[in-house]
BALUM-239968 format. One line per 8 residues: number of its first residue (from 1); for each residue x, y, z of N, C-alpha, C. Coordinates in pm, whole numbers, plus 50000, padded with zeros to 5 digits. Layout:
% residues N
NUM> X Y Z X Y Z X Y Z ~ ... $
This chain:
% residues 101
1> 50082 49876 50001 50004 50002 50010 50081 50121 50000 ~ 50046 50226 49911 50145 50337 49894 50068 50457 49941 ~ 49964 50455 50014 49878 50569 50063 49891 50596 50208 ~ 49948 50711 50246 49960 50743 50385 49840 50773 50433 ~ 49781 50729 50547 49661 50767 50608 49670 50874 50703 ~ 49562 50936 50741 49555 51039 50847 49619 50982 50976 ~ 49579 50861 51014 49610 50814 51138 49764 50776 51137 ~ 49819 50726 51025 49959 50715 51018 50038 50833 51021 $
9> 49997 50947 50968 50046 51084 50972 50040 51127 51108 ~ 49940 51113 51197 49915 51147 51323 50021 51072 51402 ~ 50033 50951 51390 50129 50870 51459 50287 50910 51438 ~ 50299 50955 51310 50443 51001 51285 50476 51128 51370 ~ 50375 51229 51364 50384 51341 51457 50400 51306 51595 ~ 50326 51211 51643 50344 51167 51787 50486 51115 51801 ~ 50534 51016 51715 50663 50964 51727 50769 51077 51734 ~ 50776 51179 51681 50874 51279 51689 50858 51379 51816 $
17> 50736 51366 51867 50733 51420 52000 50748 51575 51995 ~ 50698 51644 51890 50707 51787 51881 50865 51851 51843 ~ 50943 51747 51785 51072 51803 51748 51089 51744 51597 ~ 51139 51848 51519 51177 51816 51384 51276 51714 51382 ~ 51261 51632 51262 51350 51507 51258 51505 51546 51231 ~ 51515 51649 51134 51650 51681 51088 51721 51776 51176 ~ 51656 51888 51224 51756 51986 51289 51709 51996 51444 ~ 51642 51916 51497 51615 51905 51634 51545 52032 51696 $
25> 51477 52121 51619 51402 52234 51661 51254 52191 51698 ~ 51206 52277 51785 51065 52237 51818 50967 52264 51716 ~ 50875 52188 51694 50771 52205 51597 50702 52338 51596 ~ 50699 52397 51484 50618 52525 51472 50490 52512 51411 ~ 50425 52618 51368 50276 52617 51315 50278 52541 51180 ~ 50389 52549 51093 50382 52491 50968 50501 52403 50946 ~ 50480 52280 51005 50573 52176 50975 50567 52135 50837 ~ 50670 52064 50788 50669 52009 50669 50684 51840 50664 $
33> 50624 51779 50573 50636 51644 50577 50728 51606 50461 ~ 50837 51527 50505 50953 51494 50396 50945 51346 50365 ~ 50973 51306 50230 50999 51170 50210 51135 51142 50218 ~ 51179 51047 50302 51310 51019 50332 51379 50977 50202 ~ 51325 50893 50120 51374 50850 50006 51264 50946 49901 ~ 51304 51036 49832 51217 51119 49753 51142 51028 49634 ~ 51024 51093 49572 50945 51031 49489 51040 51013 49364 ~ 51119 51120 49342 51205 51117 49218 51314 51006 49230 $
41> 51334 50948 49331 51432 50818 49348 51360 50701 49398 ~ 51225 50700 49345 51146 50568 49364 51086 50560 49510 ~ 51098 50667 49585 51035 50686 49724 50886 50655 49716 ~ 50826 50596 49834 50693 50580 49841 50620 50678 49927 ~ 50487 50698 49935 50421 50770 50019 50357 50690 50137 ~ 50445 50628 50210 50421 50538 50327 50478 50589 50461 ~ 50420 50539 50564 50467 50578 50694 50618 50559 50712 ~ 50672 50462 50667 50805 50410 50684 50895 50514 50605 $
49> 50848 50594 50511 50928 50684 50425 50902 50818 50452 ~ 50837 50864 50567 50787 51004 50594 50865 51041 50746 ~ 50897 51172 50735 50954 51244 50855 50894 51367 50869 ~ 50885 51421 50982 50840 51570 50995 50969 51653 51013 ~ 50973 51760 50934 51082 51851 50933 51030 51982 50921 ~ 51131 52072 50934 51113 52219 50912 51100 52242 50762 ~ 51044 52361 50717 51058 52405 50580 51191 52423 50530 ~ 51285 52488 50600 51409 52513 50572 51499 52368 50543 $
57> 51483 52279 50627 51562 52153 50598 51498 52088 50473 ~ 51365 52096 50461 51310 52017 50360 51333 52084 50217 ~ 51350 52211 50217 51407 52283 50099 51543 52241 50064 ~ 51635 52255 50163 51768 52229 50162 51795 52087 50114 ~ 51719 51985 50157 51727 51837 50139 51678 51835 49984 ~ 51584 51892 49955 51521 51880 49813 51508 51745 49785 ~ 51541 51704 49670 51511 51557 49616 51629 51474 49640 ~ 51716 51499 49745 51836 51415 49780 51779 51326 49897 $
65> 51848 51204 49888 51811 51113 49988 51868 51158 50136 ~ 51836 51093 50242 51875 51125 50381 52033 51126 50383 ~ 52089 51017 50322 52218 50999 50317 52302 51119 50242 ~ 52249 51150 50139 52309 51258 50061 52294 51398 50139 ~ 52180 51436 50199 52157 51531 50264 52241 51541 50386 ~ 52261 51432 50457 52349 51419 50569 52504 51440 50542 ~ 52540 51386 50414 52686 51410 50386 52715 51562 50390 ~ 52622 51648 50363 52656 51782 50358 52601 51866 50473 $
73> 52544 51783 50551 52481 51846 50687 52493 51747 50800 ~ 52620 51727 50860 52648 51628 50944 52567 51645 51074 ~ 52554 51767 51125 52464 51788 51247 52321 51737 51224 ~ 52274 51737 51114 52141 51707 51087 52123 51543 51087 ~ 52231 51470 51043 52217 51321 51053 52231 51287 51189 ~ 52305 51344 51279 52323 51311 51419 52177 51327 51473 ~ 52107 51437 51442 51988 51455 51508 51889 51359 51461 ~ 51885 51326 51338 51790 51223 51279 51832 51090 51340 $
81> 51946 51054 51354 51979 50926 51407 51926 50912 51548 ~ 51945 51021 51619 51903 51031 51764 51757 50995 51756 ~ 51679 51057 51679 51538 51047 51678 51480 50912 51625 ~ 51550 50854 51525 51503 50723 51480 51553 50613 51557 ~ 51667 50624 51619 51725 50516 51700 51666 50493 51835 ~ 51610 50588 51890 51571 50586 52029 51675 50586 52133 ~ 51798 50602 52096 51918 50597 52188 51925 50747 52255 ~ 51973 50752 52375 51987 50881 52421 52081 50963 52340 $
89> 52047 51099 52324 52122 51188 52233 52263 51197 52262 ~ 52304 51194 52377 52450 51187 52413 52511 51072 52368 ~ 52455 50956 52372 52506 50828 52331 52541 50824 52177 ~ 52440 50882 52102 52469 50887 51959 52574 50972 51928 ~ 52583 51113 51993 52689 51192 51956 52816 51137 51987 ~ 52829 51075 52103 52944 50994 52155 52991 50901 52036 ~ 52897 50814 51978 52929 50722 51885 52978 50790 51753 ~ 52919 50891 51712 52969 50973 51600 53114 51038 51628 $
97> 53119 51089 51745 53267 51148 51777 53371 51039 51772 ~ 53328 50910 51825 53429 50814 51820 53444 50731 51697 ~ 53379 50779 51587 53371 50715 51463 53296 50588 51456 ~ 53216 50543 51550 53148 50414 51564 53022 50435 51435 ~ 52975 50540 51428 52857 50567 51331 52914 50642 51220 $
């Protein structure tokens, strides 16, 4: 199934707990829904391919993948990894600093 439901979108908002996925800023009035793998690169409109981000990050990411975006924005991928892994933020940062991730 390639159609994101309202319930799934609400669950995604709940998952990120009021924080944007890429920049760790607090959700504002106009969050953006981003496709982790863009449609232009065969991404799907499914819950597993959606994150909540700010307009700026979505614009900068454009049609690049999360990996491509992260290569140019290291701080963003640390934040994204923290959100998606469920690991404590300091733990993820420590792993990046030690070269584990």
